[in-house]
N, C-alpha and C positions, 0 to 999 in steps of 0.2 A: 487491520482492513487495507485493502489495495489503495485507498485513497490516503491513507496516512504514508503508505510508502511512495508514492508519486506525487501527487498534486500540492499536498501540503507543504513538503520541503521545497518545491520550486516556488511557491507564492511567498512562503516565509523568508527564504533566502532574499528573494527580490525585495520584499518588504523591508528587511532588516538591513540591506544593502543602502536604500534609501534613507532610513532614519540614522544609521551609523555615519552616513557622508554628510550629514547635516553639522558636523563640525567646520565645513567649508562653506555651505549654504544653509540660509534657513529652511526648515522643514515643516510638513504639516502632516497631521494624523487625522483621520476621520472615520465616523460610523455612518453606515448607510444601509437602507433596505428597499426592497422593490421585488421585479420579478426574477431576480437572480437569487433572492434571499437577503437575509441580514447578516453584515459582516463589519469587518474593520479594514482600514488601509492606511497607507503612507505615500506621500508626494513630496517630489523634490523638482525646483525650478533647475533648467539648465542654463537658461540665458532669458532675456526679455520676453522672447515670443515661442519659447518650448519648454517642456518639462516632461516627468515620467511619473507614473504612480503605481502602486501595486496593492492588491487587496486579496481577501479571502472570505467567502460568504458561503451560506447554505441554508436550506430549511426542507421540511418534507411534509407530505400531506397525502389522504387517500385519494385516488382517482380510478374512474371507471371509463371504459370505452366499450364501442361495439365494433365488432369486425365479423363480417360473413354469416350473420345471424345469430352469434353468440355475444353475450356480455360479459366482460371480463372485469372483476373487481381486484384493485391492486393498491400498491403503495409507490408513490413517487419522491424518490430522494434526490435531492439537489445539493452537491457539494462542489464547490469550485473554487479556483483562484485565478488571478489574472494579472498581466504585466503590460502596461500601455505607454505609448508614446503620445503626448499632447501637443498640439500646435495652436498658438492664439494669433489668429491673422488679423485681429483688431486691437492695436496697441492699447487702448483705453478701455478695453473691455474684458470681461472674464469669459467670454464666448470662446468656444474651443472645438477643434477636429481631433477625433482620437482614433488610433488604430492600435492594435495589438493582438494578444492571443489568449483566449480563455482555456483555462487548463482544468478538467473537470472529470468527475466521476459520477455523473448522473445516471440514475438507474430507473426504470420502471419495471416492477415486479408484478404479475397478475394472474389470477386464477380464473378459468372459465366457470359460469354460474349456470347449473342445469335451467332448462326452460321449464314452462307449465306443466309438461308431461314427463318432467325428470329426465330429460335426455340432453346429450351434448351435441352440437352439429360438429363434425369432423369431414371437412370437405363437403361431398353430395350425401354423405351418411348421417343418419341421426342414431345415436348410440346410447344404450341405457346408462345412467349414472351409477354403476356398480362398483366404483373404486374411487381413488383419489383423481381429482379434477385435473384435466389437461392444463398447463401453465405456460406463460410466455414473458420473456424478459427483453426489453429493449434498453441499449444502452448508446451513448453519443461518442464520437471519437475522443480520444484523450486529449487533443489540442485542436481547437478551433478558431479560426480568423475571425477577427472582431472590428468593425467599423462603426463610427458613430459621432454625434456632435454631443456637446455638454456645455455645462458652466461651472467654473470654480477651478480650485488648484492652481490659480494664477497668484504668485507672490504681490501682494497690495500693501498689506499691513499686518502686524500681528493681531491675533485674538481670533474670536469666533467668525466662522462664514459659512456658506450652503453651497452645497454641490449639486449638480444634477447630470445624469446621463441619460442619452436616448441613442440606443443602437441596436445593432443585430449581429449574432454570430453566425457562422454556417457549419453544419456537419450533418452528414447522412445519417439516420439512426441505424444500427444493426440490432437484428432481432433473431431471438431463439425460441423455438416451439418444442415443448416436452409433452410428451403423451405417455402416461404409464402403460406398462406391458400388457395390461389386460385388454386395453382397447384395441391393441394392434391385432387381436384375435377377433375383433368385431368390425374391422373395417380395413382398407387397403393402404399401403405405404404411398400410393398416388393421392388418396384423400388427404392422408396426412401432409404430405407435400403441399397439397392445394391449400390446406388451411394455414400452413406457415408463410405462403405467399400472400395469401390474404391479408394476414396480421402485418407483414412487411408493407404491403401497398397501402394499408391504412395508415400506419405511422411513418411513411416517408414523406408525408406532407409536412412533417414538424422539422424539417432539414433546416430551416429559417428560424432561429432561436431568439426572440426579441428580449431586449434589456431596457428596462426603465427603472432608474434607481434616484432616490432623493437621499441627501445626506448633511450631516453637519460635522464641520471641520474646525479644528483648531490650529492656527499657525504660530511658532514660536522661534 
């Protein structure tokens, strides 16, 4: 998988570097879950007011959407890692401001579903469902900038603690639209291009990727 070749090594290397450097500083490991999925991570303080953390997480689910009169049923796969810098502006608090990069292999793959009349809508044409369904794929940029606020990862004492993150990553989705050859004889290339643009416009609104994560940490 492309995810294994790209995002996993980056996230795991960052996480491993944090854990291994714990010979100098106390380190923290954590598990968490939320809109980014379920995953693991490690954190390391740099000084009393800053630190770094890295993580990897993901999940998948079925997802449907409508575009230009067609319903698309598909599968949403979220797989990502991240590396972040934490700043603690209040000395006596675990509240932090976080910025960094989300490294992902997120993908939505979907197939058009015929309407009640057994037709697909391609652009302005309705064509009979006589073969495999047209399909669409949406992917996010490999690296997306992230900013947010949160709580936790600040070295206070050894033992268990809680973590919380609320933030957003930015990245414009790119889409591809595939129409089996049989339908190219039933409609024009202009209609196919129009349908792809409609799908792109529909998914472009998801360029802001929200992140809400809650976790349990252990510092040693």
